[in-house]
C-alpha positions in Angstrom: -36.3 -24.8 11.5 -34.8 -21.4 12.1 -31.3 -22.8 11.4 -32.4 -24.3 8.1 -33.9 -20.9 7.1 -30.6 -19.2 7.8 -28.7 -21.8 5.8 -31.0 -21.5 2.8 -30.9 -17.8 3.1 -27.1 -17.9 2.9 -27.2 -20.1 -0.2 -29.6 -17.7 -1.9 -27.3 -14.8 -1.1 -24.3 -16.6 -2.6 -26.3 -17.4 -5.8 -27.4 -13.8 -6.1 -23.8 -12.5 -5.7 -22.7 -14.9 -8.5 -25.3 -13.4 -10.8 -24.1 -9.9 -10.0 -20.6 -10.9 -10.8 -21.2 -12.6 -14.1 -24.0 -10.6 -15.7 -24.2 -7.0 -16.8 -25.8 -4.6 -14.4 -29.6 -4.5 -14.8 -31.6 -1.3 -14.0 -35.0 -1.9 -12.4 -37.4 1.1 -12.5 -39.3 1.5 -9.2 -42.4 3.6 -9.2 -43.6 4.6 -5.8 -46.2 7.3 -5.4 -46.0 8.6 -1.9 -49.3 10.5 -1.9 -50.6 12.0 1.3 -53.4 14.1 2.5 -52.2 16.8 4.8 -48.4 16.8 4.9 -45.5 15.6 6.9 -45.0 14.9 10.6 -45.7 18.0 12.7 -48.7 19.2 10.8 -50.3 16.6 8.5 -53.2 14.7 7.6 -53.6 11.2 6.3 -50.6 9.4 4.8 -50.7 6.8 2.1 -49.2 5.9 -1.2 -49.4 3.3 -4.0 -47.0 0.4 -3.9 -43.9 0.3 -6.0 -43.6 -1.8 -9.2 -40.7 -3.3 -11.1 -40.1 -3.2 -14.8 -38.0 -6.0 -16.2 -37.7 -8.2 -19.2 -37.3 -11.7 -17.8 -34.2 -14.0 -17.9 -31.6 -13.3 -15.3 -33.6 -10.4 -13.9 -36.6 -12.6 -13.2 -34.3 -15.1 -11.4 -32.8 -12.4 -9.3 -36.2 -11.0 -8.4 -37.3 -14.5 -7.5 -34.3 -15.1 -5.3 -34.8 -11.8 -3.5 -38.5 -12.6 -3.0 -37.7 -16.0 -1.4 -35.0 -14.5 0.8 -37.4 -11.8 2.1 -40.1 -14.4 2.8 -37.6 -16.6 4.7 -36.4 -13.6 6.7 -39.9 -12.5 7.5 -40.8 -16.1 8.5 -37.9 -16.4 10.9 -38.8 -13.0 12.5 -42.4 -14.1 12.9 -41.3 -17.3 14.6 -39.2 -15.1 17.0 -42.3 -13.1 17.9 -44.6 -16.2 18.3 -48.3 -15.3 18.3 -47.9 -11.7 19.5 -50.0 -8.9 18.0 -48.8 -6.9 15.0 -46.1 -4.4 16.0 -47.7 -1.7 13.8 -50.4 -1.3 16.4 -48.4 -2.3 19.5 -48.9 0.1 22.4 -47.8 -2.2 25.2 -44.8 0.1 25.9 -47.1 3.0 26.7 -48.1 3.4 30.4 -51.4 5.0 29.9 -52.5 4.6 33.5 -49.6 6.7 34.6 -50.4 9.4 32.0 -54.0 9.6 33.2 -53.0 9.8 36.8 -50.7 12.6 36.1 -53.4 14.6 34.3 -55.8 14.0 37.2 -53.4 15.5 39.7 -54.2 18.9 38.1 -57.6 18.1 36.7 -59.6 15.6 38.9 -62.7 15.7 36.5 -60.7 14.7 33.5 -62.2 11.6 31.9 -59.9 9.5 29.7 -62.9 7.6 28.2 -64.6 10.8 27.1 -61.3 12.2 25.8 -60.6 9.1 23.7 -64.1 9.5 22.2 -63.4 13.2 21.5 -60.1 12.4 19.7 -61.9 9.7 17.6 -64.5 12.3 16.5 -61.7 14.8 15.6 -59.9 12.2 13.6 -63.0 11.4 11.5 -63.9 15.1 11.2 -60.4 15.9 9.9 -60.5 13.1 7.3 -64.0 14.1 6.0 -63.1 17.8 5.8 -59.9 16.9 3.9 -61.8 14.8 1.3 -64.5 17.5 1.0 -61.8 20.2 0.6 -63.6 22.3 3.2 -61.4 23.0 6.2 -63.8 25.3 8.0 -65.4 22.4 9.7 -62.2 21.7 11.8 -61.6 25.3 12.8 -62.8 25.0 16.4 -60.5 22.0 17.0 -57.1 23.3 15.7 -54.6 25.9 16.9 -54.0 28.8 14.5 -50.6 27.4 13.4 -51.9 23.9 12.6 -55.1 25.2 10.9 -53.1 27.6 8.7 -50.7 24.8 7.7 -53.5 22.4 6.8 -55.3 25.1 4.9 -52.3 25.8 2.8 -51.8 22.1 2.1 -55.4 21.7 1.1 -55.2 24.7 -1.2 -52.5 22.9 -3.2 -55.0 20.1 -3.9 -57.7 22.5 -4.9 -55.3 24.4 -7.2 -54.3 21.1 -8.9 -57.9 19.9 -9.2 -57.1 16.8 -7.1 -59.2 15.0 -4.5 -57.8 12.8 -1.8 -60.4 10.1 -1.1 -60.3 8.6 2.4 -62.8 5.8 2.6 -63.8 3.2 5.2 -62.4 5.2 8.1 -62.1 3.1 11.2 -60.5 4.2 14.5 -59.1 1.1 16.0 -57.5 2.4 19.2 -56.8 5.7 21.0 -54.1 5.7 23.6 -53.0 8.6 25.9 -49.3 8.3 25.4 -47.6 11.2 27.3 -48.3 14.3 29.3 -46.1 17.2 30.4 -46.2 20.8 31.4 -44.2 23.1 29.1 -44.1 26.6 30.4 -47.6 27.9 30.6 -49.1 25.0 28.6 -50.1 21.4 29.3 -49.1 19.1 26.4 -51.0 15.8 25.9 -49.8 13.4 23.2 -52.2 10.8 21.9 -51.6 7.8 19.7 -54.4 7.0 17.2 -54.4 3.7 15.4 -56.7 3.7 12.4 -57.4 2.2 9.0 -58.6 3.7 5.8 -58.5 3.4 2.0 -56.5 6.3 0.7 -56.2 7.3 -3.0 -56.1 10.6 -5.0 -58.0 11.3 -8.2 -57.9 14.0 -10.9 -61.1 16.0 -10.7 -61.1 16.6 -14.5 -60.6 13.0 -15.6 -61.6 10.9 -12.5 -58.3 9.0 -13.0 -56.5 7.6 -9.9 -53.2 9.4 -9.8 -51.9 7.9 -6.5 -52.8 5.4 -3.9 -55.0 2.3 -4.3 -58.8 2.4 -4.2 -59.0 -1.2 -3.0 -56.2 -1.3 -0.5 -57.0 -0.9 3.2 -54.1 0.9 5.0 -53.2 0.7 8.7 -51.8 4.0 10.1 -50.6 5.3 13.4 -50.9 9.0 14.1 -49.6 11.4 16.8 -52.1 14.0 18.0 -50.6 16.6 20.3 -53.1 18.7 22.3 -52.4 21.8 24.3 -54.2 23.9 26.9 -53.3 26.6 29.3 -52.0 25.5 32.7 -54.8 25.7 35.3 -57.7 25.0 33.0 -60.0 22.4 34.4 -62.5 20.1 32.7 -66.0 21.5 32.7 -68.2 18.5 33.2 -71.3 20.4 32.1 -69.9 21.9 29.0 -67.9 18.9 27.8 -64.9 18.7 25.4 -66.7 20.0 22.3 -68.7 23.1 23.4 -71.4 24.4 21.0 -71.1 27.9 22.5 -68.3 30.3 22.9 -66.7 29.7 26.3 -66.3 33.5 26.8 -69.6 35.1 25.7 -71.9 32.1 25.4 -72.9 32.7 21.7 -73.2 29.8 19.3 -69.7 28.6 18.3 -68.9 30.4 15.0 -65.1 30.6 14.7 -63.4 32.9 12.2 -60.3 31.9 10.2 -58.2 33.6 12.9 -59.6 31.4 15.7 -61.9 34.1 17.1 -65.5 34.0 18.2 -67.2 36.1 15.6 -69.4 37.8 18.3 -67.0 38.7 21.1 -63.7 38.3 19.2 -62.1 36.2 21.9 -59.5 33.8 20.6 -60.9 30.4 21.5 -58.4 28.1 19.7 -55.3 28.9 21.8 -55.9 26.4 24.6 -57.1 29.1 27.0 -60.5 27.5 27.4 -59.7 23.8 26.8 -57.8 21.3 24.7 -56.9 22.2 21.1 -55.1 20.1 18.5 -51.7 21.7 18.0 -49.7 19.0 16.1 -50.8 16.1 13.9 -48.4 13.7 12.2 -47.2 10.2 11.8 -46.4 8.2 14.9 
């Protein structure tokens, strides 16, 4: 079957080349709105975009498009037969040795709980998405380092200035995997892969019109969350990962824009007291 696919694919390529030789060049407009909420890899939010579309008038163009479509389908079919019934590669984490990562963390922090940390990461992901859509970034201040918070705040302000709202509906965290761990100078660095799904589209606040994305399309995304904390910090089982009080003075957690406790002015978003999100981007 694979051999037949290859032969037919070869015939289609020859036919396509013949069209290109004996017909005038045809320009196809491609519209692809690469909208996103939060920016690029290294400090971003939620990526999305509406699919591209072709503009053509039929005739030879339609035939060429049809040939390309069939060729792509045959190629995809042959690749799928190579993979058999394996899971979709988009969410494949089989190459990550999570057990080794957890064991390495526990060498320095015996009370570290991978299960609780995964839950914590899932909560942060949902909080980030909801805050982005609500255009209120104060809610995520306790979770992010100063650099990441300031970057996200600037990116969100661009949406506010343009009167745009990025809608992120049907959020579903499918999988959280602890991917890598290292000590870099005086900091521990823990990278986490988050596989999630959502509907992502942007509207104009004045007209309500969708300007990018698709309000009916569920998108699968993989993200890289990079957490940092100071070397030597241990998991406090009683306090947990998301403390409701300042770890320095014990006051209710009210974090200023500069990452300080508003009561004792200690900076609590630099990893000195626990894990903070320092980078957020596409996997």
